[in-house]
C-alpha positions in Angstrom: -41.9 -34.5 1.0 -39.0 -35.6 2.9 -36.8 -38.2 1.6 -35.2 -40.5 3.7 -33.1 -42.4 1.4 -29.9 -40.1 1.0 -29.5 -38.4 3.9 -27.9 -39.8 7.5 -30.1 -39.9 10.6 -29.6 -37.0 12.6 -26.1 -35.9 11.1 -27.6 -31.9 11.0 -27.4 -32.5 7.2 -30.0 -30.9 5.1 -32.7 -33.2 3.6 -33.1 -33.4 0.0 -36.2 -30.5 -0.6 -35.5 -28.5 2.2 -34.7 -24.8 2.0 -30.9 -24.6 2.2 -29.3 -23.6 5.4 -32.5 -25.5 7.6 -30.6 -28.3 9.9 -32.5 -31.3 10.9 -32.4 -32.7 14.3 -32.3 -36.5 15.5 -35.5 -35.6 17.5 -36.9 -34.5 13.9 -35.7 -37.8 12.6 -37.7 -39.8 15.2 -41.0 -38.4 14.6 -40.9 -38.3 11.4 -40.0 -42.2 11.6 -42.9 -42.9 13.7 -44.9 -41.3 11.7 -44.3 -43.1 8.7 -44.5 -46.6 10.9 -48.4 -45.3 11.8 -48.9 -44.7 8.4 -47.6 -48.1 7.5 -49.2 -50.4 10.1 -52.5 -48.3 8.9 -52.1 -49.1 5.7 -51.6 -53.1 6.5 -54.8 -52.9 8.4 -56.8 -51.6 6.2 -55.4 -53.7 3.4 -56.3 -57.2 5.7 -59.7 -55.1 6.4 -60.7 -55.1 3.1 -59.3 -58.6 2.3 -61.2 -59.7 4.9 -64.7 -58.0 4.1 -63.5 -59.8 0.1 -63.5 -63.6 1.8 -66.7 -62.6 3.3 -68.3 -61.6 0.4 -67.5 -64.4 -1.4 -68.7 -66.8 1.2 -72.3 -64.9 1.0 -72.1 -65.1 -2.6 -71.1 -68.6 -2.6 -74.4 -69.5 0.0 -76.4 -67.1 -2.1 -75.6 -69.5 -5.4 -76.4 -72.1 -3.4 -80.0 -71.1 -1.9 -80.5 -70.4 -5.6 -79.5 -73.9 -6.5 -82.0 -75.5 -4.1 -84.7 -73.2 -5.0 -84.1 -73.7 -8.5 -84.5 -77.8 -7.5 -87.0 -77.3 -5.1 -89.2 -75.3 -7.4 -88.6 -77.9 -10.2 -90.0 -80.4 -8.6 -92.9 -78.8 -7.1 -93.9 -78.3 -10.9 -93.0 -82.1 -11.6 -95.2 -83.1 -8.9 -97.9 -80.7 -9.5 -98.1 -82.1 -13.0 -98.1 -85.6 -12.2 -101.5 -84.8 -9.9 -103.0 -83.0 -12.4 -102.4 -86.2 -15.2 -104.4 -88.0 -11.9 -106.9 -85.9 -12.0 -107.6 -85.6 -15.5 -107.2 -90.1 -15.1 -109.6 -89.9 -12.5 -112.0 -87.9 -14.7 -111.6 -90.1 -17.7 -112.9 -92.5 -15.6 -115.6 -91.0 -13.7 -116.5 -90.3 -17.5 -116.2 -93.6 -18.7 -118.3 -94.9 -15.1 -121.0 -92.0 -14.8 -121.3 -90.6 -18.8 -119.5 -87.7 -20.4 -123.0 -85.2 -19.1 -122.2 -86.5 -15.5 -118.5 -86.0 -15.5 -118.5 -82.6 -17.1 -121.3 -81.6 -14.5 -118.6 -82.6 -12.0 -116.4 -80.5 -9.8 -112.7 -81.8 -8.6 -112.9 -80.7 -5.3 -110.2 -80.4 -2.7 -109.7 -82.8 0.0 -111.1 -80.3 2.4 -113.7 -79.2 0.7 -115.2 -83.0 0.4 -114.5 -83.8 4.4 -117.4 -80.6 4.5 -119.1 -82.1 2.1 -118.9 -86.1 3.6 -119.2 -84.2 7.5 -122.5 -82.1 6.0 -124.5 -85.3 4.9 -123.4 -87.2 7.9 -124.6 -84.9 10.1 -127.9 -84.3 8.0 -128.7 -88.2 7.8 -127.6 -88.3 12.0 -130.5 -85.4 12.2 -133.1 -86.9 10.1 -132.5 -90.1 12.0 -133.0 -88.3 15.1 -136.0 -86.9 14.3 -137.1 -90.3 12.9 -136.0 -92.1 16.5 -137.9 -89.1 18.8 -141.3 -89.3 16.1 -141.4 -92.9 17.6 -140.5 -92.0 21.0 -143.4 -89.2 21.4 -145.7 -92.0 20.4 -144.5 -94.5 22.5 -145.2 -92.4 25.2 -148.3 -91.4 24.6 -149.6 -94.6 23.5 -148.1 -95.7 26.9 -150.0 -92.5 28.6 -153.2 -93.1 27.6 -153.0 -97.1 28.3 -152.9 -96.1 32.5 -156.0 -97.4 33.8 -158.0 -93.7 35.2 -155.5 -91.2 36.2 -158.3 -89.5 33.5 -157.2 -85.8 34.7 -154.0 -86.5 34.9 -153.6 -87.5 31.7 -155.2 -84.2 30.7 -153.4 -82.0 31.9 -150.2 -84.4 30.6 -151.4 -84.0 27.0 -151.8 -79.8 27.4 -148.7 -80.2 28.9 -147.1 -81.3 25.8 -149.4 -79.3 23.1 -148.3 -76.4 24.9 -144.7 -77.2 24.3 -145.0 -78.5 20.7 -146.8 -74.7 20.3 -144.0 -73.3 21.6 -141.0 -74.7 19.4 -143.3 -74.2 16.6 -143.8 -70.2 17.4 -139.7 -70.7 17.9 -139.6 -72.3 14.4 -141.4 -70.1 12.5 -139.0 -66.8 13.8 -142.4 -65.6 16.3 -140.5 -64.7 19.0 -139.6 -61.4 19.7 -135.8 -60.8 20.1 -135.6 -58.4 22.1 -136.9 -60.5 24.9 -134.1 -63.1 26.0 -136.7 -64.7 28.2 -139.0 -65.1 25.6 -138.7 -68.4 24.6 -138.4 -70.1 28.1 -140.2 -72.8 29.2 -140.8 -73.3 33.3 -140.8 -77.4 32.1 -139.7 -78.5 36.0 -143.3 -80.2 38.0 -144.5 -81.2 41.2 -146.5 -84.2 40.9 -149.0 -84.7 44.4 -150.9 -87.7 46.0 -150.8 -90.7 48.3 -148.1 -93.3 47.4 -148.8 -95.7 44.4 -150.7 -93.9 42.2 -148.1 -93.8 39.5 -146.5 -90.9 40.0 -143.2 -92.8 39.1 -145.1 -94.1 35.9 -145.5 -90.9 34.5 -142.4 -88.9 35.5 -141.1 -91.3 33.6 -143.5 -90.9 30.6 -142.8 -87.2 31.0 -139.4 -87.7 30.8 -139.9 -89.3 27.2 -142.5 -87.0 26.1 -140.1 -83.8 26.3 -137.7 -86.8 24.9 -139.5 -87.0 21.5 -140.1 -83.4 21.4 -136.5 -82.5 21.5 -136.4 -80.7 24.5 -133.9 -83.3 26.1 -131.2 -84.8 24.4 -131.3 -88.2 25.8 -134.8 -88.4 28.2 -133.3 -90.7 31.2 -135.0 -90.5 34.3 -132.6 -90.8 37.5 -134.7 -91.2 41.0 -133.1 -90.1 44.0 -134.5 -89.2 47.1 -133.0 -87.5 50.4 -130.7 -90.3 50.5 -129.4 -89.6 47.4 -128.6 -85.4 48.2 -128.1 -85.4 51.3 -124.7 -86.3 52.8 -124.1 -86.9 56.5 -120.8 -84.7 56.9 -120.2 -80.7 56.6 -118.7 -79.7 53.1 -120.2 -82.9 51.3 -123.9 -82.3 50.5 -123.1 -79.5 47.9 -120.9 -82.3 46.0 -123.2 -85.0 46.2 -125.9 -82.6 44.8 -123.9 -81.8 41.6 -122.9 -85.2 41.3 -126.7 -86.4 41.4 -127.4 -83.5 38.8 -124.6 -84.3 36.4 -126.3 -87.7 35.9 -129.6 -86.1 35.3 -128.1 -83.5 32.6 -130.3 -84.8 29.3 -132.9 -86.1 31.0 -135.2 -85.7 34.5 -134.2 -85.9 38.1 -136.8 -87.3 39.7 -136.6 -86.7 43.7 -139.4 -88.9 45.6 -140.7 -87.8 48.7 -139.0 -84.7 48.3 -140.1 -83.0 51.7 -138.1 -84.8 53.7 -135.4 -83.4 51.9 -135.7 -80.6 54.6 -136.7 -80.7 58.1 -140.7 -79.5 58.5 -139.7 -75.8 56.9 -136.5 -75.9 56.7 -135.5 -74.7 60.1 -132.0 -76.5 62.2 -131.9 -78.4 58.9 -128.8 -76.9 57.7 -127.3 -80.2 55.0 -131.1 -79.9 54.0 -131.2 -76.3 52.9 -127.6 -77.0 51.6 -129.0 -79.3 48.6 -131.7 -76.9 48.1 -129.8 -74.0 47.3 -127.2 -76.3 45.5 -130.8 -77.9 43.6 -131.8 -74.3 42.9 -128.7 -73.1 41.3 -128.0 -75.4 38.9 -131.7 -75.9 38.1 -131.1 -71.9 37.2 -127.4 -72.6 35.7 -128.5 -75.4 33.5 -132.1 -74.6 32.5 -132.2 -75.9 29.8 -130.1 -79.2 30.2 -132.4 -80.9 32.7 -135.7 -80.9 34.2 -136.4 -81.5 37.6 -140.2 -83.5 38.6 -140.7 -83.6 42.6 -143.4 -86.2 44.2 -144.9 -86.7 47.7 -147.6 -86.3 49.3 -149.8 -83.4 48.9 -149.5 -81.6 52.8 -146.1 -82.3 52.6 -144.9 -81.4 49.3 -146.3 -77.8 49.8 -144.7 -77.2 53.5 -141.1 -78.3 51.0 -142.4 -75.7 48.6 -142.3 -73.2 51.5 -139.6 -74.1 52.9 -137.7 -71.4 50.4 -138.9 -68.3 48.6 -137.5 -69.5 45.4 -139.3 -72.7 45.5 -142.5 -71.9 44.2 -141.7 -69.5 41.7 -139.3 -72.5 40.1 -142.4 -75.2 40.5 -145.1 -73.5 39.1 -146.7 -76.5 37.3 -148.3 -79.2 39.6 -149.9 -82.6 39.2 -152.3 -84.2 41.4 -153.0 -88.1 42.0 -156.2 -88.7 43.0 -156.3 -92.3 44.9 -157.8 -95.1 42.6 -160.8 -96.7 42.8 -162.1 -99.6 44.1 -162.7 -100.8 40.6 -159.7 -99.3 38.9 -157.1 -101.2 41.9 -158.5 -104.3 40.7 -158.2 -104.2 36.6 -154.3 -103.2 38.1 -154.8 -106.1 39.4 -155.7 -108.0 36.8 -153.0 -107.1 34.8 -150.7 -107.9 37.7 -151.8 -110.9 37.4 -152.0 -112.2 34.0 -148.5 -111.1 33.8 -147.8 -114.4 36.7 -150.3 -116.7 34.3 -153.6 -116.2 37.2 -156.5 -115.8 35.4 -159.3 -113.9 37.3 -162.4 -115.0 37.6 -166.0 -112.7 38.0 -165.8 -114.1 41.8 -162.7 -112.9 41.9 -162.8 -109.2 41.2 -166.3 -108.9 43.3 -164.3 -110.2 46.4 -160.8 -108.3 45.5 -163.2 -104.7 45.0 -164.5 -105.6 48.4 -161.1 -106.1 49.8 -159.5 -102.9 48.8 -162.5 -101.5 50.2 -161.6 -102.7 53.7 -157.8 -101.9 52.8 -159.2 -98.0 51.6 -159.3 -96.7 55.6 -155.9 -98.0 56.7 -153.2 -94.8 56.5 -150.9 -97.7 55.1 -153.7 -98.0 51.9 -151.2 -96.9 48.9 -153.2 -97.8 46.3 -151.2 -99.5 43.2 -149.1 -101.0 45.8 -151.3 -102.5 47.9 -152.6 -104.1 45.2 -149.3 -105.3 44.3 -149.1 -107.0 47.6 -152.8 -108.4 48.3 -151.8 -110.3 44.4 -148.6 -111.7 45.7 -149.9 -112.3 49.5 -153.1 -113.9 47.5 -150.1 -116.1 45.3 -148.3 -117.2 48.2 -151.8 -118.6 49.9 -151.9 -119.8 45.9 -148.8 -121.5 46.5 -148.6 -123.0 49.8 -152.6 -124.3 48.8 -150.5 -126.5 45.6 -147.7 -127.5 48.0 -150.5 -129.3 50.5 -152.7 -131.1 47.3 -149.1 -132.1 45.7 -148.3 -133.5 48.7 -151.6 -135.4 49.0 -152.1 -136.5 45.4 -148.1 -137.2 44.1 -149.0 -138.4 40.8 -150.5 -135.4 39.7 -151.2 -134.8 36.1 -150.4 -131.6 34.6 -153.9 -130.4 33.8 -154.7 -130.4 37.2 -151.3 -128.4 38.1 -152.1 -126.0 35.9 -155.7 -125.8 37.2 -154.2 -124.8 40.7 -151.9 -122.3 39.6 -154.0 -120.7 36.9 -156.7 -119.5 39.1 -157.3 -117.9 42.6 -159.9 -119.4 45.2 -162.1 -117.0 47.6 -160.0 -118.5 50.7 -156.9 -117.5 48.6 -158.4 -114.0 48.5 -159.4 -113.7 52.5 -156.1 -114.9 53.5 -153.8 -113.0 51.3 -156.7 -109.8 53.0 -156.3 -110.7 56.3 -152.6 -110.9 55.9 -152.0 -107.5 54.2 -154.4 -105.9 56.5 -152.4 -107.4 59.5 -149.1 -106.0 57.7 -150.6 -102.3 57.4 -151.8 -102.6 61.3 -148.6 -103.3 62.6 -146.3 -100.9 60.1 -149.2 -98.6 61.3 -147.7 -99.3 64.8 -144.5 -98.8 64.4 -144.8 -95.8 62.2 -146.5 -94.1 64.8 -144.0 -95.4 67.5 -141.3 -93.9 65.2 -143.1 -90.8 64.5 -143.5 -90.3 68.3 -139.8 -90.9 69.3 -138.8 -89.0 66.5 -140.7 -85.5 67.7 -139.4 -86.2 71.1 -135.7 -86.1 69.9 -136.5 -83.0 68.3 -138.2 -81.4 71.1 -135.2 -82.5 73.4 -132.8 -81.5 71.0 -134.5 -77.7 71.0 -134.8 -77.4 74.6 -131.1 -78.0 75.1 -130.4 -75.4 72.5 -132.6 -72.9 74.5 -131.0 -73.0 77.6 -127.6 -72.8 76.5 -128.5 -69.7 74.8 
């Protein structure tokens, strides 16, 4: 170690501790001084760093102490809150014991709010399910009463009852676990229907009853019947038909989509009818995608509906079940007229019924004959004739008593029915003439369009 305290800087003297005779130069002294300074600087930096670390550690210690204090306070508060709630629970148990008795209180369990809510939801769901089952039972019973009360249609009613029994048996098999789990289609039921027959034979009425039966059996959630035809499914511009069909189908989800005069959905065999074919394709896709969510019933004349089913290869596989609606007999039409007349406060005499049967025999050969619809038209025309007769007699006898008025307004005369029959025949023949002319014009238009297309090709 060189002692510089008593040596002159660069004076050539021998420093203390050095061998005698060795001289220290100025440059040696300068280098030594630089080294000492460097050591001093490093010592100071080390001291500053240690002081800074010590200050930082003190800060951390203060933060830890503060957090520990907060946690201790939080734990104490939580403990106090738990004790308070336990006291409340104990107090509640005491109240339960006082109200229900000690045995009931001991048997009761203290549950968390989540468990209580789950139990309440489960109980509410059970009540809803029980109420739904009760409602469906009544809906099914009312539907069957309505079906059995229909005039005529014995074979139709028998087929609907068979369908109901088949569905009930399938549901029971599923409930009893008899359906094979290896076959995903084992419990599939094709519930779509084709109703064929002339107009006015009760197809729409039976479709509505069928929807109620499916609702009563639990197959459908709501059971509403949405009625539509080509005008409700086919749009006038390209790209609009599919959204239109989807919109109608969406409204029928949970119920039945009833398409009347379904043969109008496509033109003949479906050729040259882009929009109609698009409607059919979209409908079939929805029938597949939502096969458990709604049922489709189509209706129309027998031969024309058969042509519709041939318009697309997938239609017949989707519409397997068919129900043919026969024409009403003359006597059945008389019964229908009698029921409708009663709703208007009119009582038919035996002579009225006999004359009505003769009128239906006269109207039946007409192409415009429409069974129940014709019965309604004939009755309406009879009531019009009665009303004219009443107005004339009231003009002749202004002082007519209420009893005399009632007598006129609650009965039909032979003349009323005769005039009504003549009026109905006249209108029917006029409609047939207009229909034939329109059909001829349409055929000529189609022929002209096809000829033009052939010439273009």
